[in-house]
C-alpha positions in Angstrom: 63.5 -21.6 -40.6 65.0 -19.8 -43.5 68.0 -18.8 -41.4 68.6 -22.5 -40.8 68.4 -23.3 -44.5 70.9 -20.4 -45.2 73.3 -21.9 -42.6 73.1 -25.4 -44.1 73.6 -24.0 -47.6 76.6 -22.0 -46.5 78.3 -24.6 -44.3 77.4 -28.1 -45.7 77.7 -29.7 -49.1 74.1 -29.7 -50.6 73.3 -31.4 -53.9 69.6 -30.6 -54.2 67.4 -28.0 -52.7 63.6 -28.9 -52.9 61.4 -25.8 -52.5 57.9 -24.7 -53.2 57.1 -21.6 -55.3 57.6 -18.5 -53.2 57.0 -14.8 -53.5 60.2 -13.6 -55.1 60.2 -10.3 -53.2 60.6 -12.1 -49.9 64.1 -11.1 -48.8 65.1 -14.4 -47.2 64.0 -16.3 -50.3 66.3 -14.1 -52.4 69.2 -14.7 -50.2 68.7 -18.4 -50.2 68.5 -18.5 -54.0 71.7 -16.4 -54.2 73.6 -18.8 -51.9 72.3 -21.9 -53.7 73.2 -20.5 -57.1 76.7 -19.4 -55.9 77.3 -22.9 -54.5 75.9 -24.6 -57.6 73.0 -26.4 -55.7 70.4 -27.9 -58.0 67.1 -26.2 -57.2 64.0 -28.3 -57.6 60.7 -26.3 -57.4 57.7 -28.5 -56.6 53.9 -28.3 -56.4 51.1 -30.6 -55.5 51.1 -33.9 -57.3 54.8 -33.8 -58.3 56.8 -36.9 -57.5 60.5 -37.1 -56.6 61.9 -40.5 -57.5 64.5 -41.6 -55.0 65.1 -45.2 -56.3 63.1 -48.0 -57.9 60.9 -48.5 -54.8 60.9 -45.2 -53.0 59.6 -41.7 -53.9 58.3 -38.6 -52.4 54.8 -37.3 -53.4 54.2 -33.6 -53.0 50.8 -32.9 -51.5 50.9 -29.1 -51.0 51.1 -26.3 -52.1 49.3 -26.0 -55.4 50.8 -24.4 -58.4 49.2 -21.1 -57.6 50.3 -19.6 -54.3 47.2 -19.8 -52.1 48.5 -17.5 -49.3 50.5 -14.3 -49.2 52.1 -15.5 -45.9 55.2 -17.5 -46.8 54.7 -20.0 -43.9 51.4 -21.1 -45.3 53.1 -22.2 -48.6 55.3 -24.7 -46.9 55.7 -28.1 -48.5 53.6 -31.1 -47.3 54.9 -34.3 -48.7 54.5 -38.1 -48.3 57.5 -40.4 -48.4 56.5 -43.8 -49.9 58.7 -46.9 -49.9 57.2 -50.4 -50.5 54.8 -50.9 -47.5 55.9 -47.8 -45.6 54.7 -44.2 -45.9 55.6 -41.2 -43.8 53.8 -37.9 -43.9 55.9 -34.7 -43.6 53.9 -31.7 -42.6 55.1 -28.2 -42.7 57.4 -26.9 -40.0 58.5 -23.6 -38.6 
């Protein structure tokens, strides 16, 4: 998955990168942060209970991970989020 993010950051215009806290010594994480900083991408680090307001009726609620990294395996710290807009909600679970 991180290779896909690197490719997107390198080849497309990205305004914001929403990530969860990660182990800073993870090599792919370092590379992603270097690319994002070089391309001046706004990095938003989220944890459980954070909300990202999209407009006056839509937002994303972060459900996982918590502030403290619960797992040493980076895949187990993937973001789980719920998109909410008026009467509609969509759960986004982690992916590989």
